[in-house]
C-alpha positions, 0 to 999 in steps of 0.5 A: 213557665214558657216550657209548659205553654200548650198554645198561644194565639195572638190578635190584632186590632181590626179597626186599631192595627196598634191594638195587640192581645194574646191568649196564653194557654198554660195546660188548663189555664188561661191567661189573657194579655193586651199590648199597646204597639206604638210606632214611634214609640215604645211598646206597653202592655196594659192591663187586660180584662177576659174577652175571648174566654167571656164571650164564648170563643172555643180554643179549637175554633182559633185559626189563623184569619179568624175575626172575632168581633174587632180582632183579627187572629194574625199567629197561632201556635198549638204544641202538638202541631207544627211550627208556624210562620213568625209575621215580621211584627211578631219576630224576635229577630226582625223587631228588637221593640219586642224587648220592652214587653217580655211576658210576650217576648220571651214566649215568642223567643221560646217558640221560635228556638223549638225544633220543628218536628220531623214529618212522619209521612211520604210527602208524595203520597200527601200530595197525590191524596190531596190531588185526588180529593180535589178532583173528587170535590170538582166532580171528577172521578179516578182513571180506570186502571189500565188492562193487563196486556194479553198476547193473542198472537201465536208464537209458532205462526208468523205475525200477520203485517195487516194485523199488526199495523191495525193493533198499532194503530189502536195503541196509539189512539189509546195513549193519545186519549190517555195523554189528553185526559192527563192534560184535563187533569192538569188544567183543571187543577186549582194552583196551590198560590190561588188557594193559599191567597184565598182570605176570609174577605174573599169567602164572604163575599159569596156566603149569600149563595150555596157553598157548591156556586160558591166553589164554582165562582171562587174556582176552587173545589168543593174540598178545598173550599171546605178546608178553607172554612175550617182554617178560618174557624167557619164549621158551616157554610152560613148561607142557610142562616143568611137566607133565613135572616132575609127572608124574615127581613123581607117579610117585616118590610112588607109588614111595616107597609101594611101598618103604615096606613093603619098604625104608625106605631106598630109600623115603628116596632116593626121597623125596629125589628127590621133593623135588629135582624139586619145588624144580626144579619151583617154580624154573621157575615162578618163572623160566620161562626156565629149562631142565629140568636134564640129570640130570632129563632122563636119569632122565626117559628111564630112567622112560619105558622103564622104564614102556614095558617094564612096558607091553610085559610086561603085553600079553605075559602078557595073549596068553599067557593068551588063547592058554593059555584057547583 
């Protein structure tokens, strides 16, 4: 059945590293398996109930480093993509314990024996395109194409030495300026090692700020950061979701302080709602591909209407006060 494999995703427990879970896709058939990788004992396959499919995880969203609940993706294979790199834990030639779990070992062996696809593009042209996108993402523009040289000297006359020296000086100045611009581009280009070393935890530190500011603090271009987000399964930078939840939490905190003196029961209800929003915001930071819950969206809309009515009432009072004074 391994020859009909379409894709394979392997997850490792975030809290329990010895727990491994795999998602096998054969055409339209999805099979989930769970394994126990004991360090001192044998590897054992356990009974697995559907988890990823039932929780709404889409196959297109799965990428290396994706965190889904308490599971982190450590290996992704797709038949229409280039062959992935094997971690030591999943490499059949380096980890002989995989023989204990043939349902996973046979699939990994099949993938490792596949021949890599030949690239159908020019590598140098691809690098040029990537560097060009990085420069545009950093707010830079491409250098203007050099103008064609037009010969102004009359060949029937002898050249003037002073004019010739002035032209040579101008040429040297233009050459030095172009060299300086080239050096600036080289300095501002982000090293590939720095980009490859970025993980989801590095990105999550700046989820609370706009993506432009986050790219500046991470020292990468905006385009590079968006590509990195797609690798981790983040379809949209979660700054607005976190900012919206933070604003609701702040409003609830003020409401709880007001109700504390008047009605303690109402204050407890508000505090409970505040803790629920704080928990939802933490979940979005850990799993940035999540959307805000429908109940929270309704509460946000009601809160917006309430604030709008309060501001209108305040303006009406001010207008009445000014009209009565006149």
